[in-house]
N, C-alpha and C positions, 0 to 999 in steps of 0.2 A: 341574431336568431337564438343562439345559445343562451344569452342573457334572459330573453324572454321565456323560454322554457324553463330555466331555472327558477325564474320569478313565480311561474305558475306552480312549479312543483314545491317551492317554498310556502306559497300561499296555500296550496292544497293540504300541505302538512300542518300548518297552523290552523286550518279549518277543521281538520280531523282531530287535532289536539284540543281545540276549543269545544268540540262536540263531545268528545269523550270526558272532558273535564266537567262539564255541565251535567251530563248523565251520571257521572260519579258523585257530584254534589247532590243531585236529586236522589240517588239511592241512599247516601249517607243521611240525609234528612228524614227518609221514611224509615230507615232502619232504627233510629232513635227514639221513634214514637212508640210508647208503650200501648199495648192492647190491653184495655180494661174490660174484664169479663165479670159478670156478677158472680157472687159466691153461690154455690149449690145450697139449697134449702137445708140439706141434711148437715151442713156445717154450722148452722145456727140453732139446730134442734137439740134441746139438751136431753140427755139420757134420763129416762124416768124410772125404768125398771131395773131390778138388779141384774137381770140378763144383760141388758143393754150396757150397764156399767162395766160388767165383767168383760163383755166382747170389746169394748173400747179400750179398756186396760190392757187385755191381751194383744189387741192390735198395736197400741203403743208400745208395748215391750219388745214385740216382734220388729216394729220399724226401728226402735232404738238399736237393737241388735244389728239389724241390716246396715243401718248408718255407721255403726261402729266398725263393722267388718269392712265396709267400703273405705272407710278412713285407714283401715290397717293395710289395704292394698297399696297405698302410697308410701308406706314405710319400707316394704320390700326386705329382702336379706333374712337374717335370723331373728330379728325383732317381729317379724310378720306372724309367726306361729304364737309367739307370747301374746301379742295383741289380740289374735283370735281367741286364744284361751281366755284372756280377760274379758273380751265381749261375751263370751258364753257364760262365763261366771256372773257377770252383770246381769245377763238375761235371766239366769236362774234366781238370783237375788230379787229381780223384779217380779218375777212369777211368784216366788215364795211370798213377798210382801203383798202382792195381790190376793193370793190364797188366804192370808191371815186377815187381810183387811175385809174380805167378804165371807169370812167363816167357812172356807173350803178346805181347811186344814182337817185331815182325818186323825 
């Protein structure tokens, strides 16, 4: 009787293990599939006017500064402040170059 109960218990454990393994495999297969989404139309439209070009250049400068500051967060310690200062200097240089490029320098 004990052997039969143990056999059922072992069989039940193998069944549960097999079901969980197949579920894990199914989840892993769906997680690997990339989701392809179409690009928004604004990504493929070229800037025509000077205002659009200035706006895009400013957005790119801000995004570059934010990216640099985010990268600084991983440095930590005393180098963090120097890294943030460098990111701000680079931003100011980008804005200055943008102003010269579009004739916005006063």
